[in-house]
N, C-alpha and C positions, 0 to 999 in steps of 0.2 A: 622687415625684410621679406616676410612671407607674402605670397600672392596666389592668385588663381591661375590655373593652366587649363585651357580648353583643349581636350584631347582630340576632338574632332573625329571620334570613332563611333559611328552610328548616332545614337541620341547624345545629347549634351551630357558630358561627365566633367566634374570639377575635381581638382586635386589641389590641396594646400597643405602647409605644415605649420605646426604651432608648438611652442615650448610647452613641455609638460607642466612646468611650474610658472604661474603667472609672473611676469616681470615687465618693468617699464622700459628696460633697455637691454638689448642683446649685446653681450661683450664681443669683442673682436677675436679673442683667443681664450680658450680654457684648457686645462690639463687633459681632461677626458670628456668625451661626448658619446652619447648613445643615440642612434638613429633607428626609429621604430616604424616598421611597415606592417599594417594590419592585413586581415584577410578580406575576402569579398563581403561576407556578412558577419565579420568578427572585428569590431572596431577597437580602438585603443582604450575605450572605456570598459571593455569586458575584462574579466578577472585575470586571465593569463598575461595580457599586456599591461593592464593597470598596475598590478602588483609588481611585475618585473620593473616597470618604470619607477615605481615608488622605492623599490630596493636600491636601484641605481642612483636615484636622487639622494637617498639618505647616505650613500657612499661617496657623494660629492661629484657625481657625473652630471653634465648638462644633458638633458633628455629632450630630443626633438621628435615629434610624432607626426606622421602623415594622416590626413583625413580625406575622405572622398565619398561620393555617391556614385555607385556603379550600376550599369544595366547588364542584362544577360549577355549583351553583345561585346562586353569588354574584351579588348585585346590585352591579355595578361602580361605578355612580354613587354609590350610598349608601356603600359601604365607602371609596371614595376621599375623599368629603366628610368622613366621620368620621375617617379617618386624618389628613387635613390639620388638622382641628380639634384632634385629640388631640396631634399633633406641636406645633402652635402653643401648646397649653396646657402640655405637659410640658417643652418646651425653655425655657431662660432667655429673657427679653425681650432684644431686640437692636437696635442701630442699623441693621443691615443683615441681610436675610434672603435666602437662596437656596434654591430647591426643586430637588432632583434626583429625577427620576422615570424609572422603567423601564416601557415598554409601557403597561399599563392605568393606571399612575400618571399618564400624560399627561392623564387626564381632569381633573387638578387645574390645568391650564394657565389656564383662564379665571379661576379664583379667584386664582391666583398673580399673573396679569397685572393684575387689578383692584386687588390690594394693592400693586402696584409692586415685587414681588419679582423678582429676577433668577432665571434657571433654566438647568438642564442637562437636556435632554429626550432620553432614550436610547430608540431604537426606538419613537417615539410612534405612536399609532394614527391615522395620517393618513386612514384610510378611514372614520373617524368624523367627521362634518361639524363638530360643535362643537369637536373637538380641532384639526382643520385650521384652522378659522377663528380660534381663539384664538391659535395659534402664528403664523399669517400676520400677525396684527395685534397681536403681543405688545408690551406696554408695558414696556420695560426690556431690559437686556442678556440675551442667551440664546444657548446653544449647543444646536443641534438635530441629532442624528446618527441615521442609519439605514443599513441595508445594502441594496445594490442588488437583492438577490434576496428581500428581505423583502416578503411580500404586503401588509403594512400600511404600507409606505413608498411614497414617490413625491411629492417636493416639486414645487410649481408651477414652470414654466419661468421665471416672472417673478422668482424669488428667486435671489440670488447664492449659488452652491454651491462649497464646497471639496471636493475629491476626494482620497480616500486609496486608493492602488493596492495590489495584492497584496504588494508589497515594502515597504509602509509609506511610500512616497513621497507627499508632500503637494503638491497642485497647486491653486492659487487663493489668494486673499487672505482671511485670517482676521481678523475684526474683533472684538477683545477687548471693545470697549465698546458694540458694537451687537448685531445678530442674525446669526449665522453658521449656515448649513445645511451639514452635513458628510455627504457620500455615500461609503460605504465599499464599494469594488468587490468583488463576489462574496460579500458577507457576508449572513448570514441574520438571523433575528429575535433571536439572541443576539450579534449582531455578531461571528460566527465564520465563517471560510471552511470549508465542509464538507470533511472528509477531508484537511485541510491544517493541521496544528497550527502549523507555522512561519509560514505566512501569517496565521493567526489571531493569533498573538503579535505579528507585525509590525504589522498594522493596528491592533490594540488599543493597542499602545505609542504609535503615532502619535496616536491619539485621546487617550490620556492626556496626551501632550505638549501638545496643544491645550487640554485641560481645565486643565492646570497653568498655562499662560499666561493663560487666561481668569480663573481664580481668583486668580492672582497680581496681575493688574491691578486686580481688584475689591477686593483686600486692601490696596491702597495708601491 
């Protein structure tokens, strides 16, 4: 079902979608599906998206991932709109849909919210007003996570925030059925702690534990 889309923006850019788990046949309908949108230089093979996809797959979700090659001239709004459209088309129909997006993929928040889809938003571009507004007013369960030293991060003081420390300790109440904002101490735009691989593994493991609980509840 998947194919290539010529975006026609500057240099040639290609967009396609693939199932996370190799399969000979795409079913027409599934109970639950996850649509995964990567970042400019953060593909679905990188840890945040690969492990989130793995968790969802193990909970019985169909996972459909976008793949692309981008140039610096990329029109982010157009490519994200087309990616979400193609993911929706290529994945099976489902009773429940979740969007997982990294960085510029958070530009899909408004559409996902309007569709009533739940979401996991990793390092969203909160410095983009429409992204911030969509996530603050999101309709449906969502997990929103960013690093404290990420220049694109910075949730409002009005939102309830869960904190993950360098050792992976979790402070605050996580709401699996609502919206939870997760602040990762000392983490950058890749949700890694610079020059400290142990701390990077610790904080990401804690984030995946939260994602696992979030997906588990929605899988019931």
